[in-house]
Each structure stands twice: as C-alpha cells, then as structure tokens.
A tleap script that builds the chain and sets N, CA, C and O, in Angstrom:
source leaprc.protein.ff14SB
mol = sequence {
  NMET ARG VAL SER ASP ASP LYS TRP CYS PHE
  ALA CYS GLY PRO ASP ASN PRO ARG GLY LEU
  HIE LEU THR PHE ARG PHE GLU GLY ASP GLU
  CYS VAL CYS ASP PHE VAL PRO GLN ARG PHE
  HIE GLN GLY TRP ALA GLY ILE VAL HIE GLY
  GLY ILE VAL ALA THR LEU LEU ASP GLU THR
  MET THR ARG MET LEU CYS ASP THR GLY MET
  PRO VAL VAL THR ALA ASP LEU HIE VAL ARG
  PHE LYS GLN PRO VAL PRO VAL GLY MET PRO
  LEU GLN VAL ARG ALA ARG THR ARG ALA ARG
  ARG LYS ARG VAL ILE GLU ALA GLU ALA GLU
  VAL ILE LEU PRO ASP GLY ALA VAL ALA ALA
  THR GLY GLU ALA LYS LEU MET VAL GLU GLU
  LEU CSER
}
set mol.1.N position { -116.465 -119.991 -9.387 }
set mol.1.CA position { -115.343 -120.502 -8.196 }
set mol.1.C position { -114.069 -119.680 -9.286 }
set mol.1.O position { -113.854 -119.585 -10.495 }
set mol.2.N position { -113.430 -119.190 -7.966 }
set mol.2.CA position { -112.515 -117.980 -8.302 }
set mol.2.C position { -111.122 -118.714 -7.610 }
set mol.2.O position { -111.152 -119.390 -6.582 }
set mol.3.N position { -110.088 -118.462 -8.297 }
set mol.3.CA position { -108.769 -119.707 -7.985 }
set mol.3.C position { -107.918 -118.681 -8.022 }
set mol.3.O position { -107.817 -117.943 -9.002 }
set mol.4.N position { -106.927 -118.502 -6.457 }
set mol.4.CA position { -106.039 -117.758 -6.896 }
set mol.4.C position { -104.159 -118.847 -6.751 }
set mol.4.O position { -103.811 -120.018 -6.597 }
set mol.5.N position { -103.431 -117.338 -6.950 }
set mol.5.CA position { -102.256 -118.518 -7.016 }
set mol.5.C position { -101.074 -117.335 -5.540 }
set mol.5.O position { -100.910 -116.119 -5.437 }
set mol.6.N position { -100.472 -118.691 -4.596 }
set mol.6.CA position { -99.979 -118.247 -3.472 }
set mol.6.C position { -98.661 -118.806 -4.121 }
set mol.6.O position { -97.692 -118.206 -3.655 }
set mol.7.N position { -98.421 -119.459 -4.753 }
set mol.7.CA position { -97.419 -119.572 -5.344 }
set mol.7.C position { -96.790 -121.253 -4.286 }
set mol.7.O position { -95.570 -121.391 -4.187 }
set mol.8.N position { -97.695 -122.305 -3.637 }
set mol.8.CA position { -97.482 -123.262 -3.258 }
set mol.8.C position { -97.830 -124.220 -3.321 }
set mol.8.O position { -98.005 -125.006 -2.390 }
set mol.9.N position { -98.056 -124.415 -4.689 }
set mol.9.CA position { -98.734 -125.839 -5.395 }
set mol.9.C position { -97.470 -126.364 -5.568 }
set mol.9.O position { -96.369 -125.972 -5.953 }
set mol.10.N position { -98.231 -127.870 -4.961 }
set mol.10.CA position { -97.383 -128.876 -4.926 }
set mol.10.C position { -96.105 -129.238 -6.238 }
set mol.10.O position { -94.896 -129.473 -6.248 }
set mol.11.N position { -97.286 -129.105 -7.321 }
set mol.11.CA position { -96.188 -129.038 -8.637 }
set mol.11.C position { -95.321 -128.508 -9.183 }
set mol.11.O position { -94.277 -128.899 -9.704 }
set mol.12.N position { -95.986 -127.174 -8.995 }
set mol.12.CA position { -94.955 -126.218 -9.694 }
set mol.12.C position { -94.735 -124.833 -8.468 }
set mol.12.O position { -93.792 -124.067 -8.666 }
set mol.13.N position { -95.471 -124.650 -7.489 }
set mol.13.CA position { -95.454 -123.440 -6.435 }
set mol.13.C position { -93.595 -123.532 -6.214 }
set mol.13.O position { -93.041 -124.569 -5.850 }
set mol.14.N position { -92.965 -122.432 -6.474 }
set mol.14.CA position { -91.540 -122.529 -6.237 }
set mol.14.C position { -91.163 -121.716 -4.494 }
set mol.14.O position { -90.010 -121.334 -4.295 }
set mol.15.N position { -92.232 -121.539 -3.386 }
set mol.15.CA position { -92.102 -121.393 -2.758 }
set mol.15.C position { -92.424 -122.194 -1.708 }
set mol.15.O position { -92.288 -121.863 -0.530 }
set mol.16.N position { -93.077 -123.809 -2.304 }
set mol.16.CA position { -93.649 -124.954 -1.594 }
set mol.16.C position { -92.293 -125.417 -1.382 }
set mol.16.O position { -91.669 -125.591 -2.428 }
set mol.17.N position { -91.497 -125.732 -0.007 }
set mol.17.CA position { -90.246 -126.283 -0.369 }
set mol.17.C position { -90.251 -127.773 -0.328 }
set mol.17.O position { -89.220 -128.420 -0.146 }
set mol.18.N position { -91.234 -128.219 -0.470 }
set mol.18.CA position { -91.661 -130.478 -0.496 }
set mol.18.C position { -92.265 -129.987 -2.162 }
set mol.18.O position { -91.972 -130.875 -2.962 }
set mol.19.N position { -92.979 -128.869 -2.801 }
set mol.19.CA position { -93.208 -129.397 -3.923 }
set mol.19.C position { -91.900 -130.058 -4.935 }
set mol.19.O position { -90.721 -130.317 -4.696 }
set mol.20.N position { -92.810 -130.184 -6.233 }
set mol.20.CA position { -91.670 -130.469 -7.299 }
set mol.20.C position { -90.828 -129.491 -7.961 }
set mol.20.O position { -89.819 -129.631 -8.652 }
set mol.21.N position { -91.429 -128.547 -7.616 }
set mol.21.CA position { -90.307 -127.200 -8.141 }
set mol.21.C position { -90.440 -127.315 -9.985 }
set mol.21.O position { -89.451 -127.151 -10.700 }
set mol.22.N position { -91.800 -127.613 -10.529 }
set mol.22.CA position { -91.566 -127.781 -12.387 }
set mol.22.C position { -92.148 -126.259 -12.525 }
set mol.22.O position { -92.829 -125.398 -11.967 }
set mol.23.N position { -91.196 -126.641 -13.946 }
set mol.23.CA position { -91.109 -125.653 -14.631 }
set mol.23.C position { -91.707 -125.751 -15.943 }
set mol.23.O position { -92.258 -126.825 -16.185 }
set mol.24.N position { -91.721 -124.801 -16.908 }
set mol.24.CA position { -92.844 -124.698 -18.488 }
set mol.24.C position { -91.916 -124.166 -19.279 }
set mol.24.O position { -91.073 -123.315 -18.997 }
set mol.25.N position { -92.160 -124.828 -20.495 }
set mol.25.CA position { -92.156 -123.859 -21.873 }
set mol.25.C position { -93.132 -124.018 -22.772 }
set mol.25.O position { -94.197 -124.496 -22.382 }
set mol.26.N position { -92.943 -123.607 -24.309 }
set mol.26.CA position { -93.772 -124.055 -24.877 }
set mol.26.C position { -93.037 -123.552 -26.390 }
set mol.26.O position { -92.582 -122.525 -26.896 }
set mol.27.N position { -93.252 -125.017 -26.736 }
set mol.27.CA position { -92.882 -125.317 -28.110 }
set mol.27.C position { -94.048 -126.055 -29.164 }
set mol.27.O position { -94.640 -127.133 -29.229 }
set mol.28.N position { -93.968 -124.489 -30.108 }
set mol.28.CA position { -95.235 -124.510 -30.907 }
set mol.28.C position { -96.461 -124.552 -29.814 }
set mol.28.O position { -96.586 -124.102 -28.675 }
set mol.29.N position { -97.101 -125.124 -30.485 }
set mol.29.CA position { -98.729 -125.582 -29.555 }
set mol.29.C position { -98.709 -126.263 -28.254 }
set mol.29.O position { -99.739 -126.572 -27.655 }
set mol.30.N position { -97.138 -126.567 -27.691 }
set mol.30.CA position { -97.563 -127.626 -26.607 }
set mol.30.C position { -96.519 -127.750 -25.617 }
set mol.30.O position { -95.333 -127.895 -25.913 }
set mol.31.N position { -96.826 -127.709 -24.814 }
set mol.31.CA position { -96.256 -126.790 -23.343 }
set mol.31.C position { -95.417 -128.126 -22.987 }
set mol.31.O position { -95.887 -129.259 -23.099 }
set mol.32.N position { -94.174 -127.846 -22.564 }
set mol.32.CA position { -93.421 -128.923 -22.559 }
set mol.32.C position { -92.865 -129.173 -21.181 }
set mol.32.O position { -92.938 -128.057 -20.667 }
set mol.33.N position { -92.522 -129.720 -20.582 }
set mol.33.CA position { -91.756 -129.851 -18.839 }
set mol.33.C position { -90.725 -131.304 -18.772 }
set mol.33.O position { -90.843 -132.473 -19.139 }
set mol.34.N position { -89.694 -130.494 -18.097 }
set mol.34.CA position { -88.352 -132.191 -18.552 }
set mol.34.C position { -88.881 -132.043 -17.092 }
set mol.34.O position { -89.770 -131.345 -16.604 }
set mol.35.N position { -87.933 -133.034 -16.529 }
set mol.35.CA position { -88.210 -133.587 -14.680 }
set mol.35.C position { -87.499 -134.668 -14.665 }
set mol.35.O position { -87.619 -135.596 -15.464 }
set mol.36.N position { -86.602 -134.592 -13.615 }
set mol.36.CA position { -85.964 -135.900 -13.728 }
set mol.36.C position { -86.593 -136.489 -12.367 }
set mol.36.O position { -85.803 -136.098 -11.507 }
set mol.37.N position { -87.570 -137.200 -11.751 }
set mol.37.CA position { -87.573 -137.912 -10.982 }
set mol.37.C position { -86.589 -138.588 -10.120 }
set mol.37.O position { -85.878 -139.468 -10.605 }
set mol.38.N position { -86.502 -138.298 -9.059 }
set mol.38.CA position { -85.597 -139.127 -7.685 }
set mol.38.C position { -86.075 -140.136 -6.814 }
set mol.38.O position { -87.099 -140.600 -7.316 }
set mol.39.N position { -85.893 -140.512 -6.087 }
set mol.39.CA position { -86.132 -142.084 -5.427 }
set mol.39.C position { -87.294 -141.170 -4.310 }
set mol.39.O position { -88.481 -141.479 -4.413 }
set mol.40.N position { -87.045 -140.473 -3.654 }
set mol.40.CA position { -88.301 -139.936 -3.113 }
set mol.40.C position { -89.775 -140.209 -3.679 }
set mol.40.O position { -90.676 -140.931 -3.252 }
set mol.41.N position { -89.706 -139.506 -4.612 }
set mol.41.CA position { -90.760 -139.954 -5.868 }
set mol.41.C position { -91.167 -141.533 -5.931 }
set mol.41.O position { -92.119 -141.850 -6.644 }
set mol.42.N position { -90.586 -142.345 -5.329 }
set mol.42.CA position { -90.703 -143.582 -5.721 }
set mol.42.C position { -92.229 -144.399 -5.309 }
set mol.42.O position { -92.919 -144.022 -4.363 }
set mol.43.N position { -92.481 -145.200 -5.918 }
set mol.43.CA position { -93.658 -146.082 -4.994 }
set mol.43.C position { -92.537 -147.652 -4.759 }
set mol.43.O position { -91.805 -148.007 -3.835 }
set mol.44.N position { -92.794 -148.094 -5.737 }
set mol.44.CA position { -92.111 -149.454 -5.931 }
set mol.44.C position { -90.442 -149.217 -6.069 }
set mol.44.O position { -90.056 -148.114 -6.456 }
set mol.45.N position { -89.562 -150.166 -5.778 }
set mol.45.CA position { -88.270 -149.206 -5.960 }
set mol.45.C position { -87.719 -149.718 -6.795 }
set mol.45.O position { -87.633 -150.903 -7.115 }
set mol.46.N position { -86.955 -148.053 -7.540 }
set mol.46.CA position { -86.786 -147.621 -8.395 }
set mol.46.C position { -87.860 -147.309 -9.270 }
set mol.46.O position { -87.419 -146.521 -10.106 }
set mol.47.N position { -89.226 -147.586 -9.506 }
set mol.47.CA position { -90.045 -147.047 -9.864 }
set mol.47.C position { -91.277 -145.840 -9.341 }
set mol.47.O position { -92.069 -145.947 -8.405 }
set mol.48.N position { -91.095 -144.642 -10.355 }
set mol.48.CA position { -92.160 -143.587 -9.916 }
set mol.48.C position { -93.437 -143.868 -9.165 }
set mol.48.O position { -94.248 -144.494 -9.846 }
set mol.49.N position { -93.689 -143.679 -8.385 }
set mol.49.CA position { -95.248 -143.193 -8.196 }
set mol.49.C position { -95.510 -142.848 -9.118 }
set mol.49.O position { -94.888 -142.015 -9.778 }
set mol.50.N position { -96.734 -143.528 -9.478 }
set mol.50.CA position { -97.963 -143.220 -10.061 }
set mol.50.C position { -98.929 -142.038 -9.975 }
set mol.50.O position { -99.532 -141.396 -10.835 }
set mol.51.N position { -98.878 -141.983 -8.865 }
set mol.51.CA position { -99.408 -140.188 -8.649 }
set mol.51.C position { -98.603 -139.084 -8.392 }
set mol.51.O position { -99.081 -138.035 -7.959 }
set mol.52.N position { -96.655 -139.332 -8.771 }
set mol.52.CA position { -96.127 -138.456 -9.341 }
set mol.52.C position { -96.506 -138.427 -10.516 }
set mol.52.O position { -97.048 -137.345 -10.742 }
set mol.53.N position { -96.486 -139.258 -11.610 }
set mol.53.CA position { -96.688 -139.399 -13.191 }
set mol.53.C position { -98.105 -138.213 -13.389 }
set mol.53.O position { -98.008 -137.034 -13.728 }
set mol.54.N position { -99.434 -139.009 -13.040 }
set mol.54.CA position { -100.062 -137.948 -12.988 }
set mol.54.C position { -100.585 -136.772 -12.572 }
set mol.54.O position { -101.664 -136.321 -12.955 }
set mol.55.N position { -99.523 -136.036 -11.456 }
set mol.55.CA position { -99.128 -134.862 -11.376 }
set mol.55.C position { -98.478 -134.645 -12.666 }
set mol.55.O position { -99.123 -133.811 -13.302 }
set mol.56.N position { -97.175 -135.182 -13.477 }
set mol.56.CA position { -97.335 -133.980 -14.187 }
set mol.56.C position { -98.306 -134.232 -15.338 }
set mol.56.O position { -98.542 -133.153 -15.880 }
set mol.57.N position { -98.811 -135.011 -15.789 }
set mol.57.CA position { -99.601 -134.726 -16.506 }
set mol.57.C position { -100.591 -133.950 -16.633 }
set mol.57.O position { -101.167 -133.428 -17.588 }
set mol.58.N position { -100.725 -133.948 -15.364 }
set mol.58.CA position { -102.152 -133.244 -14.725 }
set mol.58.C position { -102.077 -131.226 -15.363 }
set mol.58.O position { -102.725 -130.340 -15.921 }
set mol.59.N position { -100.099 -131.724 -14.388 }
set mol.59.CA position { -100.229 -129.968 -14.054 }
set mol.59.C position { -99.456 -129.362 -15.421 }
set mol.59.O position { -99.171 -128.164 -15.435 }
set mol.60.N position { -99.132 -130.199 -16.543 }
set mol.60.CA position { -98.420 -129.249 -17.794 }
set mol.60.C position { -100.234 -129.463 -18.468 }
set mol.60.O position { -100.639 -128.352 -18.810 }
set mol.61.N position { -100.779 -130.021 -18.588 }
set mol.61.CA position { -102.080 -130.330 -19.266 }
set mol.61.C position { -102.423 -128.405 -18.487 }
set mol.61.O position { -102.216 -127.438 -19.220 }
set mol.62.N position { -102.811 -128.248 -17.362 }
set mol.62.CA position { -103.329 -126.862 -16.552 }
set mol.62.C position { -102.423 -125.543 -16.970 }
set mol.62.O position { -102.791 -124.505 -17.520 }
set mol.63.N position { -100.833 -126.027 -16.424 }
set mol.63.CA position { -100.192 -124.625 -16.931 }
set mol.63.C position { -100.026 -124.506 -18.649 }
set mol.63.O position { -99.272 -123.769 -19.284 }
set mol.64.N position { -100.730 -125.219 -19.000 }
set mol.64.CA position { -100.584 -124.813 -20.637 }
set mol.64.C position { -101.430 -123.724 -21.482 }
set mol.64.O position { -101.241 -123.113 -22.533 }
set mol.65.N position { -102.909 -123.806 -20.081 }
set mol.65.CA position { -103.961 -122.785 -20.359 }
set mol.65.C position { -103.408 -121.602 -19.115 }
set mol.65.O position { -103.550 -120.384 -19.221 }
set mol.66.N position { -102.971 -122.086 -18.332 }
set mol.66.CA position { -103.084 -120.905 -17.056 }
set mol.66.C position { -101.514 -119.451 -17.436 }
set mol.66.O position { -101.341 -118.276 -17.111 }
set mol.67.N position { -100.590 -120.671 -18.410 }
set mol.67.CA position { -99.818 -119.475 -18.193 }
set mol.67.C position { -99.705 -119.019 -19.821 }
set mol.67.O position { -98.636 -119.109 -20.425 }
set mol.68.N position { -101.002 -118.496 -20.481 }
set mol.68.CA position { -101.666 -118.340 -21.240 }
set mol.68.C position { -102.618 -117.344 -20.734 }
set mol.68.O position { -103.393 -116.821 -21.536 }
set mol.69.N position { -102.643 -117.049 -19.590 }
set mol.69.CA position { -104.084 -116.265 -19.138 }
set mol.69.C position { -104.960 -116.477 -18.970 }
set mol.69.O position { -105.756 -115.621 -18.584 }
set mol.70.N position { -105.460 -118.357 -19.268 }
set mol.70.CA position { -106.195 -118.498 -18.706 }
set mol.70.C position { -106.608 -119.862 -17.312 }
set mol.70.O position { -106.786 -121.077 -17.403 }
set mol.71.N position { -106.623 -119.060 -16.318 }
set mol.71.CA position { -106.506 -120.297 -15.303 }
set mol.71.C position { -107.465 -121.240 -15.188 }
set mol.71.O position { -108.590 -120.828 -15.470 }
set mol.72.N position { -107.395 -122.250 -14.899 }
set mol.72.CA position { -108.305 -124.140 -15.531 }
set mol.72.C position { -107.847 -124.805 -14.251 }
set mol.72.O position { -106.696 -124.824 -13.815 }
set mol.73.N position { -109.193 -125.479 -13.585 }
set mol.73.CA position { -109.049 -126.704 -12.981 }
set mol.73.C position { -109.171 -127.142 -13.253 }
set mol.73.O position { -109.687 -126.877 -14.339 }
set mol.74.N position { -108.975 -128.941 -12.899 }
set mol.74.CA position { -109.082 -130.620 -13.427 }
set mol.74.C position { -110.489 -130.796 -13.304 }
set mol.74.O position { -110.971 -130.915 -12.177 }
set mol.75.N position { -111.322 -130.833 -14.474 }
set mol.75.CA position { -112.476 -131.323 -14.107 }
set mol.75.C position { -112.955 -133.013 -13.951 }
set mol.75.O position { -113.872 -133.432 -13.245 }
set mol.76.N position { -111.943 -133.904 -14.925 }
set mol.76.CA position { -111.456 -134.946 -15.414 }
set mol.76.C position { -110.370 -134.952 -15.729 }
set mol.76.O position { -109.842 -134.077 -16.416 }
set mol.77.N position { -109.748 -136.085 -15.221 }
set mol.77.CA position { -108.444 -136.952 -15.420 }
set mol.77.C position { -108.573 -138.055 -15.704 }
set mol.77.O position { -109.312 -138.768 -15.025 }
set mol.78.N position { -107.924 -138.528 -16.752 }
set mol.78.CA position { -107.717 -140.316 -17.285 }
set mol.78.C position { -106.654 -140.326 -17.290 }
set mol.78.O position { -106.307 -139.285 -17.848 }
set mol.79.N position { -105.556 -141.054 -16.913 }
set mol.79.CA position { -104.190 -141.621 -17.012 }
set mol.79.C position { -104.328 -143.337 -17.382 }
set mol.79.O position { -104.887 -144.253 -16.779 }
set mol.80.N position { -103.476 -143.284 -18.769 }
set mol.80.CA position { -103.029 -144.420 -19.070 }
set mol.80.C position { -101.567 -145.076 -18.737 }
set mol.80.O position { -100.634 -144.585 -19.372 }
set mol.81.N position { -101.277 -146.052 -17.881 }
set mol.81.CA position { -99.856 -146.221 -17.624 }
set mol.81.C position { -99.836 -147.527 -18.946 }
set mol.81.O position { -100.632 -148.426 -19.216 }
set mol.82.N position { -98.480 -147.082 -19.574 }
set mol.82.CA position { -97.883 -148.113 -20.801 }
set mol.82.C position { -96.695 -148.836 -19.594 }
set mol.82.O position { -96.652 -149.915 -19.001 }
set mol.83.N position { -95.925 -147.759 -19.617 }
set mol.83.CA position { -94.990 -148.727 -19.155 }
set mol.83.C position { -93.990 -148.204 -17.588 }
set mol.83.O position { -93.809 -146.988 -17.515 }
set mol.84.N position { -93.462 -148.959 -16.570 }
set mol.84.CA position { -93.054 -148.447 -15.507 }
set mol.84.C position { -92.112 -147.367 -15.651 }
set mol.84.O position { -91.147 -147.807 -16.277 }
set mol.85.N position { -91.893 -145.715 -15.251 }
set mol.85.CA position { -91.658 -145.063 -15.718 }
set mol.85.C position { -90.377 -144.662 -14.447 }
set mol.85.O position { -90.635 -144.040 -13.416 }
set mol.86.N position { -88.463 -145.387 -14.972 }
set mol.86.CA position { -87.826 -145.493 -13.511 }
set mol.86.C position { -87.280 -144.100 -12.843 }
set mol.86.O position { -87.084 -143.108 -13.546 }
set mol.87.N position { -87.071 -144.103 -11.564 }
set mol.87.CA position { -86.527 -142.831 -10.780 }
set mol.87.C position { -85.042 -142.422 -11.168 }
set mol.87.O position { -84.336 -143.414 -11.346 }
set mol.88.N position { -84.546 -141.491 -11.302 }
set mol.88.CA position { -83.599 -141.394 -12.066 }
set mol.88.C position { -83.342 -140.155 -13.508 }
set mol.88.O position { -82.616 -139.179 -13.695 }
set mol.89.N position { -84.532 -140.986 -14.388 }
set mol.89.CA position { -84.168 -140.985 -15.264 }
set mol.89.C position { -84.462 -139.639 -16.286 }
set mol.89.O position { -84.948 -138.877 -15.451 }
set mol.90.N position { -84.466 -139.143 -17.122 }
set mol.90.CA position { -84.956 -137.373 -17.341 }
set mol.90.C position { -86.412 -138.005 -18.299 }
set mol.90.O position { -86.530 -138.876 -19.162 }
set mol.91.N position { -87.264 -137.164 -17.699 }
set mol.91.CA position { -88.540 -137.380 -18.609 }
set mol.91.C position { -88.999 -135.786 -19.134 }
set mol.91.O position { -88.727 -134.709 -18.604 }
set mol.92.N position { -89.634 -136.010 -20.120 }
set mol.92.CA position { -90.300 -135.118 -20.851 }
set mol.92.C position { -91.649 -135.401 -21.081 }
set mol.92.O position { -92.033 -136.490 -21.508 }
set mol.93.N position { -92.225 -134.663 -20.871 }
set mol.93.CA position { -93.406 -133.845 -20.457 }
set mol.93.C position { -94.404 -133.178 -21.173 }
set mol.93.O position { -94.778 -132.124 -20.659 }
set mol.94.N position { -95.116 -133.621 -22.580 }
set mol.94.CA position { -95.403 -132.715 -23.355 }
set mol.94.C position { -97.431 -132.844 -23.143 }
set mol.94.O position { -97.929 -133.888 -22.721 }
set mol.95.N position { -98.335 -131.565 -23.536 }
set mol.95.CA position { -98.968 -131.121 -23.519 }
set mol.95.C position { -99.308 -130.525 -24.341 }
set mol.95.O position { -98.502 -129.720 -24.806 }
set mol.96.N position { -101.393 -130.666 -25.252 }
set mol.96.CA position { -101.892 -130.132 -26.557 }
set mol.96.C position { -103.357 -130.314 -25.561 }
set mol.96.O position { -103.795 -130.926 -24.587 }
set mol.97.N position { -103.807 -129.072 -26.827 }
set mol.97.CA position { -105.598 -128.919 -26.440 }
set mol.97.C position { -105.671 -129.807 -27.734 }
set mol.97.O position { -104.707 -130.071 -28.452 }
set mol.98.N position { -106.943 -130.220 -27.917 }
set mol.98.CA position { -108.126 -131.179 -28.112 }
set mol.98.C position { -108.580 -130.379 -28.579 }
set mol.98.O position { -108.301 -129.871 -29.665 }
set mol.99.N position { -109.908 -129.928 -27.346 }
set mol.99.CA position { -111.163 -129.340 -28.287 }
set mol.99.C position { -111.162 -128.370 -26.990 }
set mol.99.O position { -110.653 -128.509 -25.878 }
set mol.100.N position { -112.108 -127.097 -27.701 }
set mol.100.CA position { -112.751 -125.865 -26.948 }
set mol.100.C position { -114.049 -126.099 -26.533 }
set mol.100.O position { -114.560 -126.382 -27.617 }
set mol.101.N position { -115.012 -126.185 -25.648 }
set mol.101.CA position { -116.565 -126.215 -25.557 }
set mol.101.C position { -117.067 -125.369 -24.261 }
set mol.101.O position { -117.483 -125.727 -23.159 }
set mol.102.N position { -116.773 -123.634 -25.073 }
set mol.102.CA position { -117.065 -122.762 -23.986 }
set mol.102.C position { -116.265 -122.682 -22.655 }
set mol.102.O position { -115.375 -121.832 -22.615 }
set mol.103.N position { -116.449 -123.378 -21.674 }
set mol.103.CA position { -115.702 -123.077 -20.497 }
set mol.103.C position { -114.972 -124.506 -20.305 }
set mol.103.O position { -114.290 -124.598 -19.284 }
set mol.104.N position { -115.026 -125.598 -21.128 }
set mol.104.CA position { -114.561 -126.897 -21.499 }
set mol.104.C position { -113.607 -126.694 -22.117 }
set mol.104.O position { -113.755 -126.303 -23.274 }
set mol.105.N position { -112.056 -126.913 -21.492 }
set mol.105.CA position { -111.378 -127.356 -22.762 }
set mol.105.C position { -110.698 -128.875 -22.697 }
set mol.105.O position { -110.421 -129.359 -21.599 }
set mol.106.N position { -110.473 -129.517 -23.793 }
set mol.106.CA position { -109.749 -130.668 -23.703 }
set mol.106.C position { -108.489 -131.148 -23.996 }
set mol.106.O position { -107.941 -130.949 -25.080 }
set mol.107.N position { -108.015 -131.756 -23.108 }
set mol.107.CA position { -106.190 -131.612 -23.667 }
set mol.107.C position { -105.315 -132.791 -23.360 }
set mol.107.O position { -105.914 -133.494 -22.546 }
set mol.108.N position { -104.532 -133.132 -23.569 }
set mol.108.CA position { -104.033 -134.613 -23.614 }
set mol.108.C position { -102.017 -134.362 -23.687 }
set mol.108.O position { -101.350 -133.451 -24.177 }
set mol.109.N position { -101.601 -135.667 -22.937 }
set mol.109.CA position { -100.552 -134.895 -22.557 }
set mol.109.C position { -100.115 -136.505 -22.254 }
set mol.109.O position { -100.890 -137.398 -21.912 }
set mol.110.N position { -98.462 -136.639 -22.504 }
set mol.110.CA position { -97.477 -137.973 -22.436 }
set mol.110.C position { -96.534 -137.385 -22.065 }
set mol.110.O position { -96.019 -136.385 -22.565 }
set mol.111.N position { -96.042 -138.347 -20.558 }
set mol.111.CA position { -94.395 -138.567 -19.832 }
set mol.111.C position { -93.664 -139.676 -21.568 }
set mol.111.O position { -93.970 -140.820 -21.902 }
set mol.112.N position { -92.740 -138.740 -22.221 }
set mol.112.CA position { -91.384 -139.702 -22.780 }
set mol.112.C position { -90.505 -139.929 -22.213 }
set mol.112.O position { -90.165 -139.039 -21.433 }
set mol.113.N position { -89.831 -140.915 -22.244 }
set mol.113.CA position { -88.769 -141.467 -22.200 }
set mol.113.C position { -87.623 -141.067 -23.345 }
set mol.113.O position { -87.828 -140.912 -24.549 }
set mol.114.N position { -86.240 -140.932 -22.564 }
set mol.114.CA position { -85.201 -140.558 -23.160 }
set mol.114.C position { -84.860 -141.657 -24.615 }
set mol.114.O position { -83.993 -141.451 -25.465 }
set mol.115.N position { -85.680 -142.653 -24.570 }
set mol.115.CA position { -85.527 -142.991 -26.105 }
set mol.115.C position { -86.614 -143.023 -26.440 }
set mol.115.O position { -87.174 -144.113 -26.320 }
set mol.116.N position { -87.094 -142.323 -26.783 }
set mol.116.CA position { -88.300 -141.505 -27.112 }
set mol.116.C position { -90.363 -142.307 -26.807 }
set mol.116.O position { -91.458 -142.023 -27.293 }
set mol.117.N position { -90.011 -143.037 -26.068 }
set mol.117.CA position { -90.987 -144.439 -25.786 }
set mol.117.C position { -91.893 -143.452 -25.025 }
set mol.117.O position { -91.628 -142.369 -24.504 }
set mol.118.N position { -93.192 -144.239 -25.128 }
set mol.118.CA position { -94.161 -143.294 -23.997 }
set mol.118.C position { -94.550 -143.651 -22.857 }
set mol.118.O position { -95.520 -144.408 -22.840 }
set mol.119.N position { -94.053 -143.315 -21.785 }
set mol.119.CA position { -94.552 -144.773 -20.716 }
set mol.119.C position { -95.739 -144.118 -20.367 }
set mol.119.O position { -96.274 -145.137 -19.932 }
set mol.120.N position { -96.656 -143.189 -20.186 }
set mol.120.CA position { -97.779 -142.817 -20.030 }
set mol.120.C position { -98.989 -141.145 -20.385 }
set mol.120.O position { -98.769 -139.935 -20.314 }
set mol.121.N position { -99.827 -141.712 -20.637 }
set mol.121.CA position { -100.695 -140.759 -21.389 }
set mol.121.C position { -101.547 -140.391 -20.267 }
set mol.121.O position { -101.815 -141.054 -19.265 }
set mol.122.N position { -102.088 -138.726 -20.746 }
set mol.122.CA position { -103.454 -138.273 -19.777 }
set mol.122.C position { -104.359 -137.689 -20.911 }
set mol.122.O position { -104.235 -137.172 -22.021 }
set mol.123.N position { -105.313 -138.045 -20.045 }
set mol.123.CA position { -106.774 -136.896 -20.828 }
set mol.123.C position { -107.179 -136.250 -19.780 }
set mol.123.O position { -107.266 -136.610 -18.606 }
set mol.124.N position { -107.547 -134.751 -20.560 }
set mol.124.CA position { -108.374 -134.191 -19.279 }
set mol.124.C position { -109.753 -133.420 -19.773 }
set mol.124.O position { -109.979 -133.682 -20.955 }
set mol.125.N position { -110.502 -132.746 -19.320 }
set mol.125.CA position { -111.687 -131.922 -18.985 }
set mol.125.C position { -111.063 -130.573 -18.272 }
set mol.125.O position { -110.502 -130.816 -17.203 }
set mol.126.N position { -111.065 -129.470 -18.602 }
set mol.126.CA position { -110.475 -128.440 -18.122 }
set mol.126.C position { -111.275 -127.419 -17.990 }
set mol.126.O position { -111.594 -126.853 -19.035 }
set mol.127.N position { -111.799 -126.917 -16.753 }
set mol.127.CA position { -113.222 -126.019 -16.603 }
set mol.127.C position { -112.051 -124.430 -16.303 }
set mol.127.O position { -111.342 -124.384 -15.298 }
set mol.128.N position { -112.063 -123.281 -17.351 }
set mol.128.CA position { -111.742 -121.919 -17.246 }
set mol.128.C position { -112.325 -121.386 -15.376 }
set mol.128.O position { -113.418 -121.339 -14.812 }
set mol.129.N position { -111.377 -121.180 -15.108 }
set mol.129.CA position { -112.580 -120.331 -14.187 }
set mol.129.C position { -111.445 -118.261 -13.521 }
set mol.129.O position { -110.713 -117.535 -14.194 }
set mol.130.N position { -111.664 -118.201 -12.815 }
set mol.130.CA position { -111.933 -116.561 -12.434 }
set mol.130.C position { -110.731 -116.978 -11.625 }
set mol.130.O position { -110.687 -118.009 -10.952 }
set mol.131.N position { -109.257 -115.638 -11.805 }
set mol.131.CA position { -108.977 -115.320 -10.667 }
set mol.131.C position { -109.501 -114.593 -9.762 }
set mol.131.O position { -110.509 -113.891 -9.835 }
set mol.132.N position { -108.685 -114.799 -8.757 }
set mol.132.CA position { -110.020 -114.089 -7.769 }
set mol.132.C position { -108.192 -112.693 -7.448 }
set mol.132.O position { -108.288 -111.708 -6.716 }
savepdb mol mol.pdb
quit
C-alpha cells in the first residue's frame, strides 16, 4: 500500500477546517502532543468523547514514526479508559516505541491530565508503508 499526505488528516491536517490540528514535538524518545479539548469534542456533558481520546492516542503513536520519515498505518489499536477526560482541561499525550519486527512496530501511549493522572492508555501495532 502507498500512502500520501494531502494535509487533510482529521487529527493533524492543517488544511482540514474541522480537524483537531494537533501538533507534536519530541522529548527524548517520546513523541508529545498537547491538546485542550473543547465542548464540541464531548460525548456526555463535560466529558471528551472516547473516539476523540482514541484519536489522540492513535495519532501520537503514528506521528512518532511518520515525523522521523517512517510512514505507518495503524493495524491494531487497543484503548483502555481509566477515568473520564474533562472538556476544557489541558491534556498531554505521550507515545513511545516498544518493539519492532520487520514492518510491524509496537507502540504505546497515554493521555495525561494536568495533575499527572493517566486518563487513558493505548497500545498499537503499526505497519510501515511506502509514500507515493
């Protein structure tokens, strides 16, 4: 499979007017994303929708590799919700690589609340693809 970036990714695409517009940085071996979810990201009143939380985890894990020149797609994603993620609260998402076997990379990430509590964790198997 060949993948290409037209800047319209829902999570990070700068040209997508309805996207999350996530940005990333590296701190050592970890990819870090800061995000403040708004009311339009909620599921239940005042609580961020679980799909948005899963997207934050997934995108941070994939960008950790894509930003180093290794395009990947998610083959398997497991998310564990440990506590509700409040709307309007600054979140930090941290991702790191756990293992690599040929074209499959295992990664893990967590969503961290300002008090340091982990609100959700994710584990993924990412497949290395070719850019077109």
